[in-house]
C-alpha distance (Angstrom), angle and dihedral (degrees) to the residues before:
residue distance angle dihedral
M1 . . .
S2 3.77 . .
M3 3.78 118.8 .
L4 3.78 102.3 -153.3
R5 3.77 131.2 146.4
E6 3.77 120.1 -154.6
H7 3.79 123.7 -147.4
P8 3.83 131.2 -147.9
P9 3.82 111.7 -85.3
L10 3.77 119.5 -106.1
L11 3.82 126.3 177.3
A12 3.79 110.8 -103.2
V13 3.79 121.6 -166.3
L14 3.77 115.2 -135.7
F15 3.74 118.5 -150.6
S16 3.76 130.1 171.6
T17 3.78 136.5 158.8
A18 3.72 136.5 -160.9
V19 3.82 110.7 -163.8
L20 3.78 130.2 -176.2
T21 3.82 107.4 -151.9
L22 3.76 138.1 -163.1
P23 3.79 125.8 -75.1
A24 3.81 121.8 -72.5
G25 3.78 110.0 -65.0
A26 3.81 94.2 29.2
A27 3.78 122.6 114.8
G28 3.79 123.9 -101.1
A29 3.82 103.9 45.5
V30 3.80 113.3 165.4
T31 3.81 110.7 -117.3
G32 3.77 110.6 -126.4
G33 3.81 93.5 10.6
A34 3.77 124.9 145.3
S35 3.79 112.9 -78.9
P36 3.79 119.8 -132.8
T37 3.78 117.3 -107.9
P38 3.81 118.2 -128.0
G39 3.80 111.8 -81.7
A40 3.76 146.4 139.6
A41 3.79 122.2 -45.8
G42 3.77 111.9 -80.0
P43 3.81 141.5 98.7
S44 3.80 110.2 -9.2
L45 3.81 107.4 -137.7
R46 3.78 144.6 170.1
A47 3.80 129.7 -164.1
G48 3.77 138.8 -167.4
A49 3.80 105.4 -93.0
E50 3.82 93.5 -129.6
A51 3.81 135.2 48.6
L52 3.81 138.3 169.5
A53 3.81 124.1 -116.9
G54 3.78 109.9 -117.8
G55 3.81 93.0 17.7
R56 3.80 117.8 115.6
H57 3.80 115.4 -128.4
V58 3.78 131.9 -166.0
L59 3.82 113.3 -129.1
T60 3.80 123.6 -162.2
G61 3.77 134.1 -179.5
A62 3.78 145.1 129.3
V63 3.80 138.9 -108.3
A64 3.79 130.7 -152.2
R65 3.80 117.0 -74.4
E66 3.80 93.1 -108.8
Q67 3.84 89.3 57.0
A68 3.82 95.0 49.3
G69 3.78 114.8 128.3
G70 3.79 93.8 24.8
P71 3.81 132.4 110.0
V72 3.82 121.1 -84.6
A73 3.81 127.8 -161.3
I74 3.80 125.7 -154.9
E75 3.80 105.3 -145.4
L76 3.79 132.1 -162.6
L77 3.80 124.0 -157.9
D78 3.81 108.8 -120.0
P79 3.83 114.4 -164.4
D80 3.80 90.9 -136.8
R81 3.81 105.4 31.4
G82 3.80 102.5 30.6
W83 3.81 120.3 -136.5
T84 3.81 110.9 2.6
S85 3.79 129.5 -179.8
V86 3.83 114.4 -109.9
A87 3.82 100.0 167.4
R88 3.79 138.8 13.7
A89 3.78 136.4 -155.0
R90 3.79 141.3 163.7
A91 3.78 119.6 -120.5
R92 3.79 116.3 -122.0
P93 3.81 121.5 -126.2
D94 3.82 89.1 -91.0
G95 3.83 91.1 53.5
S96 3.82 97.4 -107.5
F97 3.79 120.7 127.9
R98 3.79 140.1 -174.0
A99 3.82 127.7 -153.7
S100 3.80 139.3 166.3
W101 3.82 122.0 -125.6
L102 3.81 125.8 -165.1
P103 3.84 110.1 -163.8
A104 3.79 107.7 -144.8
D105 3.80 105.6 -173.3
P106 3.80 132.9 33.3
G107 3.79 120.1 -117.4
R108 3.80 140.6 71.0
V109 3.80 111.6 -38.9
R110 3.79 135.7 -176.5
L111 3.81 120.6 -142.2
R112 3.78 135.7 -177.0
A113 3.81 138.0 173.9
K114 3.81 119.3 -126.1
P115 3.81 129.5 -175.7
T116 3.82 108.2 -131.7
G117 3.79 102.1 -166.7
V118 3.78 124.3 140.3
T119 3.80 96.7 -99.4
V120 3.78 119.7 91.8
A121 3.82 92.7 -126.5
A122 3.79 93.2 52.4
A123 3.79 93.4 46.1
A124 3.81 94.1 47.7
A125 3.81 100.2 46.1
S126 3.79 114.1 87.7
G127 3.76 127.6 170.2
P128 3.82 127.7 -111.0
E129 3.79 115.4 -76.0
L130 3.81 120.5 -95.0
R131 3.79 122.2 -152.0
V132 3.81 116.8 -146.4
L133 3.82 130.0 179.4
V134 3.82 109.6 -139.3
H135 3.82 113.3 -156.9
R136 3.79 128.1 -150.6
P137 3.84 116.4 -120.5
A138 3.82 110.7 -112.7
V139 3.80 142.9 160.4
A140 3.78 118.5 -116.5
T141 3.78 141.7 172.7
W142 3.82 132.7 -168.1
Y143 3.81 138.0 -128.9
G144 3.80 144.1 -178.6
P145 3.84 118.1 106.7
G146 3.80 110.4 105.5
L147 3.82 92.2 21.2
Y148 3.79 100.9 67.9
G149 3.77 114.5 128.4
R150 3.80 94.4 29.6
R151 3.78 125.0 106.4
T152 3.78 122.3 -108.4
A153 3.79 123.9 -130.3
C154 3.83 87.6 -94.6
G155 3.80 92.9 53.7
R156 3.81 99.5 -102.6
R157 3.79 120.6 138.3
L158 3.80 105.2 -121.6
R159 3.80 114.0 -131.6
P160 3.84 134.1 164.3
S161 3.82 88.8 -100.4
T162 3.83 96.7 47.4
L163 3.79 113.5 124.7
G164 3.79 115.5 -154.1
V165 3.77 147.3 91.8
A166 3.80 138.6 -119.4
H167 3.81 122.5 -128.7
R168 3.79 131.2 172.7
T169 3.81 99.5 -127.6
L170 3.82 114.6 3.4
P171 3.82 112.2 110.9
C172 3.78 117.4 -100.4
G173 3.78 109.8 -92.6
T174 3.82 96.1 30.1
R175 3.81 108.7 145.4
V176 3.81 115.2 -126.6
S177 3.80 127.6 -171.3
F178 3.83 118.2 -146.5
L179 3.80 129.5 -164.2
H180 3.81 123.6 -165.7
R181 3.79 127.0 163.0
G182 3.78 92.9 -24.7
R183 3.82 94.6 -46.6
T184 3.78 122.3 112.5
I185 3.79 136.9 -169.3
T186 3.80 135.6 170.2
V187 3.82 117.7 -146.5
A188 3.81 138.7 161.2
V189 3.80 129.8 -105.4
I190 3.82 104.8 -104.9
D191 3.82 104.4 160.5
R192 3.79 146.1 26.0
G193 3.78 124.1 -102.3
P194 2.93 164.6 3.9
F195 3.79 99.6 -155.7
R196 3.77 97.5 -177.1
A197 3.81 114.6 109.3
G198 3.77 114.4 -105.0
T199 3.81 97.2 20.5
T200 3.80 125.3 105.9
W201 3.81 106.1 -179.0
D202 3.82 136.1 37.9
L203 3.80 112.4 -160.0
T204 3.78 122.6 -156.2
A205 3.79 113.3 -115.9
A206 3.81 91.7 -107.1
T207 3.81 91.5 52.7
A208 3.80 91.2 47.9
R209 3.82 90.7 51.6
R210 3.81 91.6 52.9
L211 3.82 89.1 54.8
A212 3.82 95.5 40.7
F213 3.80 85.1 -121.6
T214 3.80 106.3 155.6
A215 3.81 107.1 169.7
T216 3.79 144.1 5.9
G217 3.79 107.4 -53.8
R218 3.78 148.8 112.7
L219 3.80 127.7 -54.8
G220 3.79 139.4 148.2
A221 3.80 120.9 -91.4
L222 3.79 135.8 177.4
A223 3.81 128.5 177.6
L224 3.81 108.5 -137.7
R225 3.79 111.6 -135.9
């Protein structure tokens, strides 16, 4: 039997960004962002490691000087169709560009920037790949006080410092990544619940504190298979 305590609902504002920044050595790098993997010469980019499906994100970056002023495509690797364009921009005279990306589906995605000018060199050169974890929007609550010392449905002793989450059906031990207002954490399923209509996840108090999640509200979540 689940031992969960629900809390009064309160509107929570969800905010997340995924930003592609300037080449190494330029100002504005995102601390903790996803690092580019080795690749062909092209725009050198970084991105926030997490994003939210359905949330629009501003992307920035820079191309080589000889490609300044030309069009740039942000491409996503589709398992079936290969690299497909998901956003477009035009590089400024200094080579910098700005685009807007709307992640459609949750999961692990691979992005790259590619100049699409008329010259062969500009069309062929794409930047290193970026790996981004796109979360699914969900409603969650949190629990803990009054239940400390008891065992969860997965056999864990619940304490104020216990990190974890309750879910109705995911197997105990399943790792789940959460995103809330730019903060992220990955924890295991340790309990069953929540049993309140309209909610999907029930965070332990310690997990909620790490995310600055103070009441029932929306966040991003993704079970890691």
